C-alpha positions, 0 to 999 in steps of 0.5 A, spaced: 479 247 117 485 243 115 492 243 118 495 250 115 489 254 118 491 250 126 497 253 125 496 259 124 490 259 130 495 256 135 502 258 133 504 250 133 508 246 127 504 242 123 509 237 125 508 238 132 500 238 130 502 230 127 506 228 133 500 229 138 496 226 134 501 220 133 502 219 141 494 220 142 494 226 146 488 229 142 482 226 139 483 224 132 481 228 127 476 225 121 480 225 115 476 226 108 475 222 102 482 226 100 486 223 107 486 230 109 485 231 117 480 235 118 480 239 125 474 243 129 473 247 135 475 241 140 481 239 137 483 246 137 482 247 144 486 241 146 492 244 141 492 251 145 491 247 152 498 242 149 501 248 147 500 253 153 502 247 158 508 245 154 511 252 155 510 252 162 514 245 163 508 240 163 511 234 159 507 230 153 505 225 159 503 230 163 499 234 157 496 228 155 492 227 162 491 235 162 487 234 156 483 228 159 481 232 164 479 238 159 475 233 156 471 229 162 465 233 163 466 230 170 472 232 172 474 236 179 478 243 179 482 239 184 484 235 180 487 240 175 489 244 181 493 238 183 497 237 177 499 244 177 501 244 184 505 237 182 509 242 176 511 247 181 514 243 186 518 240 180 519 247 177 522 249 184 526 244 185 530 245 178 530 252 181 534 250 187 538 245 183 539 251 178 541 256 185 546 250 186 549 251 180 550 258 179 553 258 186 558 253 184 559 257 177 561 264 181 565 260 186 569 258 181 570 264 177 572 268 183 578 262 184 580 262 178 586 268 176 584 267 168 591 269 166 596 265 162 598 260 167 596 253 165 594 252 173 586 253 173 583 251 179 576 250 175 579 244 171 583 241 178 576 241 182 573 237 176 578 233 175 578 232 182 586 234 182 589 237 187 596 241 187 599 242 193 
């Protein structure tokens, strides 16, 4: 199948597909005499894996590892589960960081009068100024 068919089936852009090929994330597709790439079911599976993995936060390097595991007939599900557990730890850390940011923003909003005066506790806190 050609790249436009793969685009329709995976929801990825042609640019993304070429990038994944250039970065070695997918098995290189053979080229016909006309120079066009020819994709098969393996390429489609690899690209779908990458697309779905990216949507849940895996980096390109992590996607490369997942594709390698998917293509390894001797893979252990424990190795795949470990990758998912590592990503979950990263996501939980990011959520914790976002919760701290949320609390800081809520604090600033509560402290700031939001009126026409130039005094602003948000700016004061951000610049480290303290008015006494």
